[in-house]
C-alpha positions as a LaTeX table, in Angstrom:
\begin{tabular}{lrrr}
\hline
Residue & $x$ (\AA) & $y$ (\AA) & $z$ (\AA) \\
\hline
Met1 & $-93.79$ & 65.19 & $-60.27$ \\
Val2 & $-97.47$ & 65.51 & $-59.13$ \\
Ala3 & $-96.64$ & 63.70 & $-56.28$ \\
Ala4 & $-93.73$ & 65.62 & $-55.53$ \\
Ala5 & $-95.78$ & 68.96 & $-55.72$ \\
Leu6 & $-97.98$ & 67.83 & $-53.29$ \\
Ala7 & $-95.43$ & 66.79 & $-50.59$ \\
Leu8 & $-93.29$ & 70.10 & $-51.00$ \\
Cys9 & $-97.13$ & 71.47 & $-50.75$ \\
Leu10 & $-97.88$ & 69.33 & $-47.37$ \\
Leu11 & $-94.41$ & 70.48 & $-46.15$ \\
Gly12 & $-94.88$ & 74.19 & $-47.12$ \\
Val13 & $-98.28$ & 74.16 & $-44.95$ \\
Cys14 & $-96.70$ & 71.80 & $-42.25$ \\
Gly15 & $-93.87$ & 74.12 & $-41.86$ \\
Ala16 & $-96.11$ & 77.03 & $-41.96$ \\
Ala17 & $-98.06$ & 75.46 & $-39.42$ \\
Val18 & $-95.71$ & 74.31 & $-37.21$ \\
Gly19 & $-93.41$ & 77.94 & $-37.58$ \\
Gly20 & $-96.62$ & 79.74 & $-37.05$ \\
Val21 & $-97.30$ & 77.38 & $-33.62$ \\
Val22 & $-93.55$ & 78.21 & $-32.52$ \\
Ile23 & $-94.34$ & 81.96 & $-33.24$ \\
Phe24 & $-97.54$ & 81.82 & $-31.29$ \\
Lys25 & $-95.40$ & 80.13 & $-28.44$ \\
Ala26 & $-92.85$ & 82.95 & $-28.13$ \\
Arg27 & $-95.16$ & 85.40 & $-28.26$ \\
Ser28 & $-97.37$ & 84.02 & $-25.57$ \\
Gly29 & $-95.55$ & 82.01 & $-23.78$ \\
Pro30 & $-93.87$ & 84.56 & $-20.99$ \\
Gln31 & $-97.45$ & 85.57 & $-20.35$ \\
Asp32 & $-98.67$ & 81.94 & $-19.76$ \\
Arg33 & $-95.77$ & 81.08 & $-17.70$ \\
Ser34 & $-97.32$ & 84.16 & $-15.30$ \\
Ala35 & $-100.43$ & 83.21 & $-15.68$ \\
Val36 & $-99.84$ & 79.28 & $-14.07$ \\
Ser37 & $-96.86$ & 80.42 & $-11.78$ \\
Pro38 & $-97.83$ & 79.78 & $-8.53$ \\
Ala39 & $-98.44$ & 82.94 & $-6.23$ \\
Pro40 & $-95.30$ & 83.14 & $-3.46$ \\
Gly41 & $-96.25$ & 81.94 & $-0.18$ \\
Pro42 & $-95.62$ & 83.14 & 3.13 \\
Met43 & $-91.71$ & 83.38 & 3.84 \\
Glu44 & $-90.72$ & 82.01 & 7.01 \\
Thr45 & $-88.22$ & 83.68 & 8.88 \\
Thr46 & $-86.60$ & 83.53 & 12.28 \\
Arg47 & $-87.53$ & 86.64 & 14.59 \\
Thr48 & $-85.99$ & 87.51 & 17.79 \\
Pro49 & $-89.12$ & 87.94 & 20.25 \\
Pro50 & $-89.46$ & 91.28 & 21.31 \\
Gln51 & $-87.78$ & 92.36 & 24.37 \\
Val52 & $-90.99$ & 92.70 & 27.73 \\
Glu53 & $-90.49$ & 94.89 & 30.36 \\
Pro54 & $-90.78$ & 93.65 & 33.88 \\
Thr55 & $-94.59$ & 94.76 & 35.15 \\
Tyr56 & $-93.96$ & 93.16 & 38.59 \\
Tyr57 & $-92.76$ & 96.44 & 41.19 \\
Pro58 & $-92.19$ & 95.62 & 44.82 \\
Pro59 & $-94.98$ & 97.56 & 47.05 \\
Gln60 & $-93.80$ & 100.80 & 48.50 \\
Ile61 & $-93.50$ & 101.69 & 52.03 \\
Val62 & $-96.10$ & 104.21 & 53.15 \\
Pro63 & $-94.40$ & 106.08 & 55.80 \\
Thr64 & $-96.63$ & 106.11 & 58.72 \\
Thr65 & $-98.19$ & 109.68 & 59.77 \\
Glu66 & $-98.46$ & 107.70 & 63.71 \\
Ala67 & $-96.02$ & 108.30 & 66.16 \\
Val68 & $-95.24$ & 104.94 & 67.76 \\
Pro69 & $-96.37$ & 105.14 & 71.01 \\
Pro70 & $-93.66$ & 104.77 & 74.20 \\
Pro71 & $-93.22$ & 101.22 & 75.94 \\
Pro72 & $-95.85$ & 100.88 & 78.68 \\
Pro73 & $-94.33$ & 101.50 & 82.05 \\
Ala74 & $-95.49$ & 98.00 & 83.33 \\
Lys75 & $-96.78$ & 94.65 & 82.02 \\
Ile76 & $-99.89$ & 93.01 & 82.74 \\
Gly77 & $-99.48$ & 90.64 & 85.45 \\
Gln78 & $-96.80$ & 92.70 & 87.25 \\
Cys79 & $-97.28$ & 94.08 & 90.94 \\
Val80 & $-97.05$ & 98.10 & 90.98 \\
Val81 & $-96.39$ & 100.69 & 93.72 \\
Val82 & $-98.84$ & 103.10 & 93.97 \\
Ser83 & $-98.66$ & 106.54 & 96.37 \\
Glu84 & $-101.41$ & 107.07 & 98.97 \\
Lys85 & $-102.52$ & 109.91 & 96.21 \\
Gly86 & $-102.10$ & 107.26 & 93.46 \\
Ser87 & $-99.27$ & 107.92 & 91.64 \\
Phe88 & $-97.13$ & 105.77 & 89.97 \\
Gln89 & $-93.86$ & 104.89 & 91.61 \\
Gly90 & $-92.75$ & 102.13 & 89.66 \\
Ile91 & $-92.74$ & 98.48 & 89.39 \\
Gly92 & $-92.73$ & 96.33 & 92.36 \\
Asn93 & $-93.33$ & 92.60 & 92.61 \\
Cys94 & $-96.53$ & 90.28 & 94.26 \\
Asn95 & $-94.81$ & 88.75 & 97.37 \\
Gly96 & $-95.70$ & 91.47 & 99.63 \\
Thr97 & $-92.57$ & 93.20 & 100.10 \\
Arg98 & $-93.15$ & 95.91 & 97.35 \\
Gly99 & $-96.22$ & 96.57 & 95.29 \\
Thr100 & $-99.63$ & 96.44 & 96.50 \\
Tyr101 & $-102.07$ & 96.66 & 93.12 \\
Arg102 & $-101.49$ & 94.25 & 90.09 \\
Val103 & $-101.88$ & 95.16 & 86.61 \\
Val104 & $-104.85$ & 93.48 & 84.93 \\
Ser105 & $-105.22$ & 95.29 & 81.48 \\
Met106 & $-103.82$ & 98.22 & 79.98 \\
Asp107 & $-104.97$ & 100.70 & 77.46 \\
Asn108 & $-102.61$ & 103.23 & 75.21 \\
Ser109 & $-105.31$ & 105.52 & 74.37 \\
Gln110 & $-106.30$ & 105.88 & 77.89 \\
Gly111 & $-110.04$ & 104.50 & 77.27 \\
Thr112 & $-111.91$ & 102.57 & 79.66 \\
Cys113 & $-111.27$ & 99.57 & 81.56 \\
Ala114 & $-112.29$ & 96.09 & 80.63 \\
Asp115 & $-114.18$ & 96.29 & 83.91 \\
Pro116 & $-115.16$ & 100.06 & 84.19 \\
Asp117 & $-115.25$ & 99.93 & 87.91 \\
Ser118 & $-111.68$ & 98.68 & 88.32 \\
Ala119 & $-109.04$ & 101.64 & 89.91 \\
Tyr120 & $-106.87$ & 102.50 & 87.54 \\
Ile121 & $-103.85$ & 105.09 & 87.10 \\
Thr122 & $-102.85$ & 106.81 & 84.20 \\
Glu123 & $-98.25$ & 106.70 & 83.65 \\
Ala124 & $-96.47$ & 107.58 & 80.32 \\
Gly125 & $-99.65$ & 107.91 & 78.17 \\
Tyr126 & $-101.37$ & 104.44 & 79.32 \\
Arg127 & $-104.06$ & 103.42 & 81.37 \\
Leu128 & $-103.40$ & 100.82 & 83.86 \\
Cys129 & $-106.40$ & 99.23 & 85.30 \\
Leu130 & $-105.56$ & 97.26 & 88.46 \\
Glu131 & $-106.29$ & 95.19 & 91.07 \\
Leu132 & $-105.73$ & 95.14 & 95.22 \\
His133 & $-103.45$ & 92.65 & 95.55 \\
Leu134 & $-102.01$ & 92.21 & 99.29 \\
Val135 & $-99.92$ & 89.42 & 100.81 \\
Arg136 & $-100.81$ & 86.97 & 104.00 \\
Phe137 & $-98.65$ & 88.22 & 107.03 \\
Tyr138 & $-97.39$ & 91.47 & 105.67 \\
Cys139 & $-98.56$ & 95.13 & 106.70 \\
Tyr140 & $-99.80$ & 97.86 & 105.34 \\
Lys141 & $-101.87$ & 101.04 & 105.38 \\
Phe142 & $-105.47$ & 101.51 & 104.84 \\
Pro143 & $-106.82$ & 104.72 & 103.63 \\
Lys144 & $-109.34$ & 106.32 & 105.85 \\
Gly145 & $-112.00$ & 107.02 & 103.08 \\
Ser146 & $-111.43$ & 106.95 & 99.51 \\
Gly147 & $-107.50$ & 106.06 & 98.10 \\
Trp148 & $-105.03$ & 103.82 & 97.80 \\
Val149 & $-103.59$ & 100.83 & 99.79 \\
Val150 & $-99.75$ & 101.22 & 100.54 \\
Gly151 & $-97.06$ & 99.02 & 102.40 \\
Ala152 & $-96.33$ & 99.92 & 105.55 \\
Thr153 & $-93.00$ & 101.34 & 106.63 \\
Lys154 & $-92.90$ & 99.68 & 109.70 \\
Cys155 & $-95.52$ & 96.37 & 110.70 \\
Lys156 & $-97.53$ & 96.82 & 113.89 \\
Ala157 & $-97.15$ & 101.13 & 113.86 \\
Lys158 & $-100.35$ & 102.47 & 114.94 \\
Gly159 & $-102.61$ & 102.99 & 112.06 \\
Thr160 & $-101.27$ & 99.93 & 109.96 \\
Val161 & $-103.06$ & 96.69 & 109.58 \\
His162 & $-101.10$ & 93.11 & 109.61 \\
Ile163 & $-103.08$ & 90.32 & 107.08 \\
Ile164 & $-104.33$ & 87.31 & 108.76 \\
Asp165 & $-106.68$ & 86.13 & 106.34 \\
Ile166 & $-107.82$ & 86.42 & 103.05 \\
Val167 & $-111.27$ & 85.42 & 102.20 \\
Pro168 & $-111.82$ & 85.57 & 97.98 \\
Gly169 & $-115.70$ & 85.79 & 97.23 \\
Ala170 & $-116.77$ & 87.07 & 100.81 \\
Ser171 & $-119.22$ & 89.61 & 101.91 \\
Asn172 & $-118.03$ & 89.42 & 105.72 \\
Gly173 & $-115.59$ & 88.31 & 108.09 \\
Asn174 & $-117.56$ & 84.70 & 108.95 \\
Arg175 & $-115.45$ & 82.78 & 106.87 \\
Cys176 & $-111.80$ & 84.41 & 108.40 \\
Thr177 & $-109.92$ & 81.93 & 110.16 \\
Arg178 & $-110.26$ & 81.21 & 113.70 \\
Asp179 & $-106.55$ & 79.51 & 113.99 \\
Arg180 & $-104.98$ & 83.46 & 114.76 \\
Lys181 & $-106.27$ & 86.44 & 116.50 \\
Trp182 & $-107.21$ & 89.01 & 114.28 \\
Asn183 & $-109.95$ & 92.44 & 114.97 \\
Arg184 & $-111.37$ & 93.68 & 112.12 \\
Trp185 & $-112.29$ & 92.54 & 108.33 \\
Tyr186 & $-112.47$ & 94.77 & 105.39 \\
Arg187 & $-114.12$ & 94.11 & 102.29 \\
Phe188 & $-112.83$ & 95.14 & 98.71 \\
Leu189 & $-114.47$ & 95.01 & 95.40 \\
Asn190 & $-112.94$ & 94.40 & 91.78 \\
Pro191 & $-112.21$ & 91.81 & 92.98 \\
Thr192 & $-114.19$ & 90.53 & 95.58 \\
Val193 & $-112.46$ & 90.05 & 98.72 \\
Val194 & $-112.37$ & 89.98 & 102.63 \\
Tyr195 & $-109.11$ & 91.09 & 104.29 \\
Cys196 & $-108.78$ & 89.74 & 108.01 \\
Val197 & $-106.76$ & 91.81 & 109.69 \\
Met198 & $-104.99$ & 92.76 & 113.05 \\
Lys199 & $-105.30$ & 96.40 & 113.22 \\
Tyr200 & $-103.16$ & 98.58 & 115.38 \\
\hline
\end{tabular}
């Protein structure tokens, strides 16, 4: 009997203890689970990158306010026809038949020539810087005093000169040819040259 009573007593205490533990777990279970549950990590999502507007824009063409200069009346190296008074008469050639001055430079701002002492004329808004260009055995008319050399309308006419020899860089007629007859020499500057001529 005593043994049975002790057994029942032990079972009761154990049962009560077990019951208390179960009740305690039941009451504290949710709080413990929240205490030990891991914190939620970052969510991995796939996002479409935002559309980026283009930042390159082609350069804008700024209209110029300067007027386009007209085409030059002649090119460098061409020979031109000039009147006795120095007016432009058009493009000639450099073989002696038409054109007594060769264009050495030009300036559309009508500034100075590369050689400030060179002859020049203005035409179509350009300053044409010139040098005298005469050809052996052709006839010309030289000015009296200052003026412009022009081609002779008739060779050997009174007052015309027939070019017999050309001596670049000379200062007088000492180096003129002795093979042909001539009766006068003329020295020009820019460039420096002596023309040995037969004057009629």
